[in-house]
C-alpha positions as CSV (number, residue, x, y, z in Angstrom):
1,M,115.8,101.7,87.9
2,G,116.4,98.4,89.7
3,Y,118.2,98.0,92.9
4,G,119.3,95.1,95.0
5,I,118.2,95.1,98.7
6,E,121.7,96.3,99.9
7,H,121.4,99.3,97.6
8,Y,118.3,100.5,99.3
9,K,120.4,100.7,102.5
10,T,123.0,103.0,100.9
11,L,120.1,105.2,99.7
12,G,118.8,105.7,103.1
13,L,115.6,103.8,102.3
14,L,116.3,100.8,104.5
15,W,117.4,100.9,108.0
16,D,118.8,97.3,108.3
17,T,118.6,93.8,106.9
18,L,118.4,90.4,108.7
19,H,119.8,87.1,107.7
20,V,117.7,84.0,108.2
21,D,118.4,80.5,107.0
22,N,115.0,79.8,105.7
23,A,112.5,82.8,105.3
24,E,109.6,80.3,104.7
25,R,110.3,78.4,107.9
26,P,112.0,80.8,110.3
27,S,113.5,79.5,113.5
28,D,112.4,80.7,117.0
29,E,115.7,82.6,117.1
30,D,114.9,84.3,113.6
31,C,111.5,85.3,115.0
32,R,113.2,86.7,118.1
33,A,115.6,88.6,115.9
34,V,112.8,90.2,113.8
35,I,110.9,91.3,117.0
36,R,114.1,92.9,118.4
37,R,114.8,94.6,115.1
38,L,111.2,95.9,114.8
39,T,111.3,97.0,118.4
40,D,114.6,98.9,117.7
41,A,113.1,100.4,114.5
42,I,110.3,101.9,116.7
43,E,112.5,102.9,119.8
44,I,115.7,104.3,118.2
45,P,114.0,107.2,116.3
46,L,112.3,108.2,119.5
47,T,115.7,108.6,121.2
48,V,117.5,110.3,118.4
49,A,117.8,114.1,118.5
50,T,115.8,115.8,115.8
51,D,118.1,118.9,115.8
52,A,119.6,120.9,113.1
53,L,121.8,117.9,111.9
54,E,118.7,116.5,110.2
55,R,117.4,119.6,108.7
56,P,118.2,121.1,105.3
57,G,121.7,122.4,105.6
58,G,122.7,120.0,108.3
59,N,125.4,117.3,108.0
60,L,123.0,114.6,107.2
61,R,121.5,116.5,104.3
62,K,124.8,117.6,102.6
63,A,124.6,115.2,99.8
64,T,121.0,116.1,99.0
65,D,121.9,119.8,99.0
66,E,124.9,119.1,96.7
67,V,122.7,117.2,94.2
68,R,120.0,119.9,94.3
69,E,122.7,122.6,93.6
70,R,124.1,120.6,90.7
71,L,120.7,120.1,89.2
72,K,120.0,123.8,89.5
73,Q,123.3,124.6,87.8
74,Q,122.5,122.2,85.0
75,W,119.0,123.6,84.6
76,S,120.3,127.2,84.5
77,S,122.9,126.4,81.9
78,T,120.4,124.9,79.6
79,H,117.6,127.4,79.9
């Protein structure tokens, strides 16, 4: 299955993307933006609560739980 880079973001596999004018020769501002984004990627998870919202049954897991339930129903109906 192939995905474009933006699809990874919708799957939760990619936190963010950056636009640069020339990836082979990034400007100083491009480099600063990458450093800021990497710093955020490290710091933000440290400040986010790891409460029940992120656990199975929490709001962030609702879609995953729904997929699992549907697969279980399909499996049960065929076996």
